[in-house]
Structures are given as structure tokens and as C-alpha cells.
C-alpha positions in Angstrom: 0.0 0.0 0.0 1.3 3.5 -0.8 2.1 6.0 1.9 -0.7 8.1 0.4 -3.3 5.6 1.6 -1.8 4.5 4.9 -0.2 6.2 7.9 3.4 5.3 8.5 3.1 3.7 11.9 1.8 0.6 13.6 -2.0 0.4 14.2 -2.6 0.3 17.9 -6.2 1.2 18.2 -9.6 -0.3 17.1 -9.9 -0.6 13.4 -13.1 -0.5 11.4 -13.7 -0.2 7.7 -16.6 1.2 5.6 -17.2 0.0 2.0 -19.1 2.0 -0.5 -19.0 4.8 -3.0 -16.9 7.7 -1.6 -16.6 11.3 -2.8 -14.8 14.3 -1.5 -13.2 17.5 -2.8 -10.0 18.5 -1.1 -9.4 21.8 -2.8 -11.2 24.4 -4.8 -11.9 22.9 -8.3 -11.8 26.4 -9.7 -8.0 26.2 -9.3 -7.4 22.5 -8.7 -9.5 20.4 -11.1 -7.8 17.2 -9.8 -9.1 17.9 -6.2 -12.1 15.6 -6.7 -11.5 12.2 -5.2 -14.0 9.5 -6.1 -14.0 5.8 -5.5 -17.0 4.0 -7.0 -16.2 1.0 -4.8 -14.1 2.4 -2.0 -12.8 1.5 1.4 -12.5 3.9 4.3 -10.5 2.5 7.2 -10.9 4.2 10.6 -8.8 3.8 13.7 -10.2 5.3 16.9 -12.2 7.9 15.0 -9.4 8.8 12.6 -9.1 7.9 8.9 -6.0 5.8 8.4 -6.6 4.5 4.9 -8.8 5.4 1.9 -8.9 4.1 -1.6 -10.3 1.6 -4.0 -11.6 -1.5 -2.3 -9.7 -3.7 -4.8 -6.4 -2.0 -3.8 -6.9 -2.0 0.0 -8.9 -5.1 0.8 -5.9 -7.4 1.1 -4.2 -5.0 3.6 -7.2 -5.0 5.9 -8.6 -8.5 5.5 -8.8 -8.9 9.3 -10.8 -5.6 9.8 -14.6 -5.7 10.2 -16.3 -4.0 7.3 -19.6 -2.1 7.3 -21.2 -2.0 3.9 -22.6 1.5 3.1 -25.5 1.7 0.7 -25.4 5.3 -0.7 -22.8 8.0 -1.5 -20.3 8.7 1.3 -19.3 12.4 1.5 -17.5 14.3 4.3 -19.8 15.7 7.0 -21.1 19.1 6.1 -19.7 22.1 7.8 -22.1 25.0 8.4 -19.9 28.2 8.5 -22.7 30.5 9.8 -25.8 29.6 11.7 -27.8 31.0 14.7 -29.1 28.4 17.1 -31.3 30.8 19.1 -33.2 31.7 15.9 -34.3 28.2 15.2 -37.9 28.7 16.4 -38.2 31.9 14.3 -37.4 30.3 11.0 -40.0 31.3 8.3 -41.0 34.6 10.0 -42.8 36.7 7.5 -42.6 40.1 6.0 -39.4 42.1 6.8 -35.9 42.8 5.5 -32.9 42.5 7.9 -33.1 45.4 10.4 -36.9 45.3 10.8 -36.8 41.5 10.9 -34.3 41.6 13.8 -36.5 44.0 15.7 -39.8 42.3 15.0 -38.9 38.6 15.2 -35.4 37.9 16.4 -34.5 40.2 19.3 -37.7 39.2 21.2 -36.9 35.5 20.7 -33.3 35.9 21.9 -34.4 37.6 25.1 -35.8 34.2 26.2 -32.3 32.8 26.5 -31.8 34.5 29.8 -33.5 31.3 31.0 -30.9 28.6 31.0 -33.5 25.8 30.8 -34.8 27.4 27.6 -31.3 27.5 26.2 -30.7 23.9 27.1 -33.9 22.8 25.3 -33.1 24.7 22.1 -29.5 23.6 22.1 -30.6 19.9 22.1 -33.2 20.5 19.4 -30.7 22.5 17.3 -28.0 19.9 17.4 -30.4 17.1 16.6 -31.4 19.1 13.4 -27.8 19.5 12.4 -27.2 15.7 12.6 -30.4 14.9 10.8 -29.3 17.1 8.0 -25.8 15.7 7.9 -24.0 18.7 9.5 -21.1 17.5 11.7 -19.3 20.8 12.3 -20.5 24.4 12.6 -19.7 28.0 13.5 -22.7 29.0 15.6 -24.1 32.3 17.0 -25.4 32.1 20.5 -26.9 35.2 22.3 -25.6 37.9 24.6 -26.3 35.5 27.6 -23.3 33.6 28.9 -25.6 30.6 29.7 -26.6 30.3 26.0 -23.0 29.4 25.2 -22.7 27.0 28.1 -25.9 25.3 27.0 -24.7 24.9 23.4 -21.2 23.7 24.3 -22.4 21.2 26.9 -24.8 19.6 24.4 -22.2 19.6 21.7 -19.6 18.1 23.9 -21.9 15.2 24.8 -22.5 14.5 21.1 -18.8 14.9 20.2 -19.6 17.5 17.6 -16.9 19.9 16.3 -18.4 23.3 17.1 -17.3 26.9 17.5 -19.3 29.5 19.2 -19.2 32.5 21.5 -21.1 35.0 23.6 -22.6 37.8 21.5 -21.2 41.2 22.2 -23.8 44.0 21.9 -23.7 46.8 24.4 -25.9 48.9 22.1 -28.5 46.2 21.8 -32.2 46.5 22.8 -33.3 46.3 26.4 -32.9 42.7 27.6 -30.1 42.0 25.0 -27.6 44.5 26.1 -24.3 43.8 27.9 -21.6 46.2 29.1 -17.9 46.4 28.6 -17.3 44.8 32.0 -19.6 41.9 31.4 -18.4 41.4 27.8 -14.9 41.1 29.0 -15.5 38.9 32.1 -17.9 36.5 30.5 -15.9 36.1 27.3 -12.8 35.3 29.2 -14.6 32.9 31.5 -16.2 31.1 28.5 -12.8 30.8 26.7 -11.3 29.3 29.9 -14.1 26.8 30.3 -14.6 25.7 26.7 -11.9 26.6 24.2 -10.0 23.5 23.1 -12.2 21.2 25.2 -13.2 18.1 23.2 -13.8 19.3 19.7 -15.0 22.8 20.8 -13.5 26.1 20.0 -14.3 29.7 20.7 -15.3 32.7 18.5 -15.2 36.3 19.6 -18.7 37.4 18.4 -19.7 41.1 18.1 -23.1 40.8 16.5 -22.4 43.5 13.9 -21.0 47.0 13.8 -24.3 48.7 14.7 -24.9 46.8 18.0 -21.5 47.5 19.6 -20.0 50.8 20.8 -16.6 51.9 19.6 -15.3 50.8 23.0 -16.7 47.4 22.7 -15.4 46.9 19.2 -12.0 47.8 20.5 -12.5 45.3 23.3 -13.3 42.6 20.8 -10.1 43.4 18.9 -8.1 43.2 22.2 -9.7 39.8 23.1 -8.9 38.5 19.6 -5.3 39.6 19.9 -4.9 38.1 23.4 -6.3 34.8 22.4 -4.6 34.2 19.1 -6.2 30.8 18.2 -9.9 31.8 18.6 -12.0 33.0 15.7 -13.7 36.3 15.0 -17.3 35.8 13.9 -19.6 38.6 12.8 -21.7 40.0 9.9 -20.6 42.1 7.0 -22.4 44.0 4.2 -25.6 41.9 4.3 -28.3 44.3 3.4 -28.4 47.7 1.7 -30.2 49.4 4.6 -27.7 48.0 7.1 -24.8 49.2 4.9 -26.3 52.7 4.8 -26.8 52.8 8.6 -23.2 51.7 9.1 -21.9 54.3 6.7 -23.9 57.0 8.6 -22.5 56.0 12.0 -18.9 55.6 10.8 -18.5 58.4 8.3 -14.7 58.4 8.7 -14.4 54.8 7.6 -13.6 53.9 4.0 -16.3 51.2 4.0 -18.0 48.6 6.1 -15.0 46.4 6.3 -12.8 49.3 7.3 -15.0 49.8 10.4 -13.9 46.4 11.6 -10.3 46.9 10.4 -10.0 50.0 12.6 -10.6 47.9 15.7 -8.2 45.0 14.8 -11.0 42.7 13.7 -9.9 41.8 10.2 -7.3 39.0 10.1 -6.8 35.4 8.9 -9.1 34.0 11.6 -12.0 36.4 10.8 -15.2 34.9 9.5 -17.6 37.4 8.0 -21.1 36.3 7.2 -22.8 37.3 3.9 -20.7 39.9 2.1 -23.4 40.6 -0.4 -22.5 44.3 -1.0 -18.7 44.3 -1.2 -16.5 46.9 -3.0 -13.4 45.9 -4.9 -11.4 47.5 -2.1 -13.1 45.3 0.5 -12.5 42.1 -1.5 -8.9 43.0 -2.0 -8.5 43.6 1.8 -10.3 40.4 2.7 -7.9 38.4 0.4 -4.8 40.3 1.7 -5.7 39.7 5.3 -6.7 36.0 4.9 -10.2 36.7 6.3 -13.1 35.0 4.6 -16.9 35.1 3.8 -19.5 32.6 4.9 -21.9 32.8 2.0 -25.6 32.3 3.0 -27.7 32.1 -0.1 -31.0 31.1 1.2 -31.0 33.7 3.9 -29.9 36.4 1.4 -32.9 35.5 -0.8 -35.4 35.2 2.1 -34.6 38.7 3.5 -34.3 40.3 0.0 -30.6 41.1 0.6 -29.3 40.1 -2.8 -27.0 37.5 -4.4 -23.4 36.9 -3.5 -20.9 37.8 -6.2 -18.8 34.7 -6.6 -17.0 36.1 -9.6 -15.9 39.2 -7.8 -14.7 37.3 -4.8 -12.9 34.8 -7.0 -11.0 37.5 -8.9 -9.5 38.6 -5.6 -9.0 35.1 -4.1 -11.3 35.6 -1.2 -11.7 32.6 1.1 -15.2 31.2 1.0 -17.4 28.8 2.8 -21.2 28.1 3.0 -23.7 28.8 5.8 -27.4 28.1 6.3 -27.9 31.2 8.5 -30.9 29.7 10.3 -33.3 31.4 11.1 -33.2 33.8 8.2 -32.0 30.8 6.2 -34.9 28.6 5.3 -33.4 25.1 5.7 -30.8 23.3 7.9 -29.8 21.3 4.8 -26.4 22.1 3.4 -27.4 20.2 0.3 -30.2 22.7 -0.2 -27.8 25.5 0.6 -25.5 24.2 -2.1 -28.4 24.3 -4.6 -29.3 27.8 -3.5 -25.6 28.9 -4.0 -25.9 27.6 -7.6 -29.0 29.7 -8.2 -27.4 32.8 -6.5 -24.4 32.5 -8.8 -26.6 32.0 -11.9 -28.6 35.2 -11.0 -25.3 37.0 -11.7 -24.7 34.9 -14.9 -22.0 32.8 -13.1 -22.0 29.0 -13.1 -21.2 27.1 -9.8 -20.0 23.6 -10.5 -21.6 20.9 -8.3 -18.2 19.7 -7.1 -17.3 23.3 -6.2 -20.5 23.6 -4.3 -19.6 20.4 -2.3 -16.1 21.9 -1.7 -17.6 25.0 -0.3 -19.9 23.0 2.1 -17.0 20.8 3.3 -13.3 21.7 2.8 -14.0 25.3 2.0 -15.9 25.9 5.2 -13.3 23.9 7.1 -10.6 26.2 5.8 -12.7 29.2 6.8 -13.0 27.8 10.3 -9.4 26.8 10.5 -10.2 23.1 11.0 -9.2 21.8 7.5 -6.5 19.7 9.1 -9.2 17.9 11.1 -12.2 17.6 8.8 -13.6 18.3 5.4 -12.1 15.8 2.9 -12.0 12.3 4.5 -8.3 12.4 4.0 -5.9 10.2 5.9 -5.2 11.7 9.3 -8.6 13.5 9.4 -11.5 12.7 11.7 -14.0 10.3 10.3 -17.0 12.6 10.1 -19.1 11.5 7.1 -22.6 11.5 5.7 -24.3 8.8 3.6 -26.5 10.3 0.9 -29.4 8.3 -0.6 -29.9 9.3 -4.2 -33.2 7.4 -4.3 -34.6 9.1 -1.2 -37.6 10.5 -3.2 -39.3 9.1 -6.3 -38.3 12.1 -8.4 -34.7 12.1 -7.3 -34.4 8.4 -8.1 -35.8 9.0 -11.6 -33.4 11.9 -12.2 -30.3 9.9 -10.9 -31.0 6.7 -12.8 -28.2 6.2 -15.2 -26.8 9.7 -14.5 -23.1 10.6 -14.2 -21.5 11.4 -10.8 -21.7 15.2 -11.5 -25.4 14.9 -12.5 -26.3 12.8 -9.5 -24.5 15.3 -7.1 -26.2 18.3 -8.7 -29.6 16.6 -8.6 -29.2 16.0 -4.9 -28.2 19.6 -4.4 -31.2 21.0 -6.2 -33.8 18.4 -5.3 -32.4 17.2 -1.9 -33.1 18.0 1.7 -32.9 16.0 5.0 -34.6 13.0 3.4 -31.5 12.4 1.3 -29.4 12.0 4.5 -29.5 8.3 5.3 -26.9 8.3 8.0 -24.5 10.7 9.8 -21.3 9.4 11.4 -19.1 11.3 13.9 -15.5 10.0 14.2 -16.6 6.6 12.9 -19.6 6.3 15.2 -23.2 6.5 14.1 -24.9 9.7 15.3 -28.0 9.6 13.0 -29.8 6.9 11.1 -32.9 7.8 9.2 -34.3 4.3 9.4 -33.8 4.0 13.1 -36.7 4.8 15.4 -34.4 6.9 17.6 -32.3 8.3 14.8 -29.2 6.5 15.9 -27.6 3.1 16.0 -26.7 2.5 12.4 -27.1 -1.1 11.5 
């Protein structure tokens, strides 16, 4: 066996293999057309939750003849990685009638106030994580609320499920009554949460100012200070989502060159910065994002639902901006990263750009992993990565089965992106252990 397919040391842990069709995209096909890895009859060998070998079954079977093998009926892809989602907004999905700023005031801020109650946060965290797994999402960057307990609730639930999750307390000292912190509480609670959770299990922390309008200059400066002090955390916020929002930011910060420059002035633009949306970016902003190493979590279903616009993939690609995909629940209209890939295709086409189905899969896996700085851990089912994967059923619906019959790999993948939803996710596996099974009464215990 070649070194490419096997780690160069003795296997000491528990080995298990999975046999089936395997697909992953380890790099952006826009620049690396050979990044698509596909085995029609593949073998994925896992040791203590880590991939130790992957390749064609015919090439690997003799090396692992002693290893128990689970046959997989469906297409194995890496677990999906949601680069931007709000767990407290789950119960406000499909709220009618407003664009961003009015939608926040009418629907979201009242819902988030309830997270002062820890029992409410615990219940929503459990329901939210169950939805992620049911939709094949195994890693995510998640907004909580301004309440410290909302982060504790999410991290406790994620730790119990062994999910790879990043989150943080929202900073918003200019927020509405009941969702307003102070400089003192922002600092103390953020530091305490980092100490409790960052690096524990598969969890990591993100400094999380909601967006420029909800934090004072002093709090934005504090966020920059916290980011500089804790060099391995993320920065997670919103950027240039909606025209009314952009106009309000420009009015408040007239001295700034643009929306991104507001964050830059406070030390918030760097290689670990994740900005959601980026619908209304100037050429200067794209150039600065690329130069800094910061990236955009593209949220196409949310942008359509709130009437914000369509992300400009061509503009971002010209500058080499780092990209991932997010559902942005609850402005987003589905937890499904398959559906989100399909929405990204349609958003691109609205600007007369074509998003290849393999590139869409890349954005939902390795692309989002790079954005979240976890690409060494997950995203491509590569040797040495954690064995988080999803089994997709291309016959999950009668229509999908008809469309996929006799189709090429690219056609099948695209059909699942356009026609698929949670019904397509047959199983979700976390580090080689079953976490969701559509055919199980309890949604677990893969057969």
C-alpha cells in the first residue's frame, strides 16, 4: 500500500472499515481540477475515529482483510460544515414580512431575550444539534446570544455529542433592552467562557460582536483586544448583508472607508476572521479580505429570504477571497447544506455565473473547514482527518431516483443539491460512530 493511503506507523487502536462509493473535494476545483477524489467502490478505514486509509476496495482489501467492514448503501461524503448559523433563531425560521433590520427588531430580538432562562437555552440547544445531525452537518460555527448561559448550553450539548463546534457569547452593548451587555460583562464573561470551553473536546471559541451597529466603539475595540490576546480563537460577525444595514453603518462611521474598514480600525480583520454574507462588497473590500486572509460565509437562502441580494462569486474569485457556506438559520430557510449548495448555484446563476456541483460540495466541506481553521481535522475524509461523514441516498424520493437513474456522478450530485433535503441524508457518522440513522426509530444506532 502506498504512503498516500496509509499512515506510517503501527496500528494500535480499534480498526473498522466502511465499504461503499466515496466522494470528497480536497481543494477548490476552480483552481485545482484534480481535487475531486472519487472511489466507485471504495474502502474507508478508521482507527479510533481517525481515517487511516482510503482508496479503491480492490487495492486495499488485502491489507485490511482482518478488519470488520460495514457496507454502506449510498454515497459517502464528508460531514457538512455550516460556516454560519444562529441556534437561538431556530424557532423563528419562516418569519414573515421584513428585511434585515426590521426582521431583527420584530422577530429575532424578542426570541433571543428568552435565552436569559438557562432551561430554555438547554432545550433549544438539544433540538438544534439534533437538526444538524439529521441534515448531515457535523461541524458548525454558531451564533449564541448575549447571555453567557446560552453558550454554556450549546457547548455542553455539543460536547456530549462529540460535535466539532465553534461559538461565543454575542457582544452587543448597544443592543435593545434585555439583550444589552456592558464592557465589563463582555470582557469577564468572554474570558470565562474561553477558559471553560476553548479546546475542550472538539470545541473552540469565537469572539462574536453581532455587527457594527450593535456595539459601541469601545466594545469593538475590546473585541479586537480579546482577539489579539487569544490568538487561536475565531472572529465571527456579519458584514455588508443588506443595503439598509450598509447605509446605517456608513452613517454611523463616516470616517471609515467602507463597512470592512470599520472592523479593520478595531483590529477585527485577520486570517481568523469569518464574516457572514458579504453581499455588498466593493473591490477594495474584496482586496483587503484576500490580503488579510479573512473570509466570507456565503448564506444564499438567507440572502434571498430577506431580500438582501445575491453573492458575487466572480468578484470574490477575482480577488481570491476565502469562501465557505452557511445556512444562517433562522433567516435561512433550511438546515440542509445540500439545499444550501443548490441555493448557492442559483445565486451564482442570477449573476450569470455557473457554480460547478463539485465546487458547491467543496464550499460546504473543505471550503468551510478552511474558513473555520479546521481543515487539518475535517472536510475531505483524508488520511489523518477525523472520520465525520454522511451517507446520501440518491433514491430518497421518487423524483430524485428517476433523475439519478443512469446519471453521471456530477449529474447525481447536482440533482441532490437541487432536489435534496434532509430526506437524502440516510446516516450521519461522527468520528466513525453513528450519530443519526434515518431508518432507526431513535435516529441513531446505524445497522
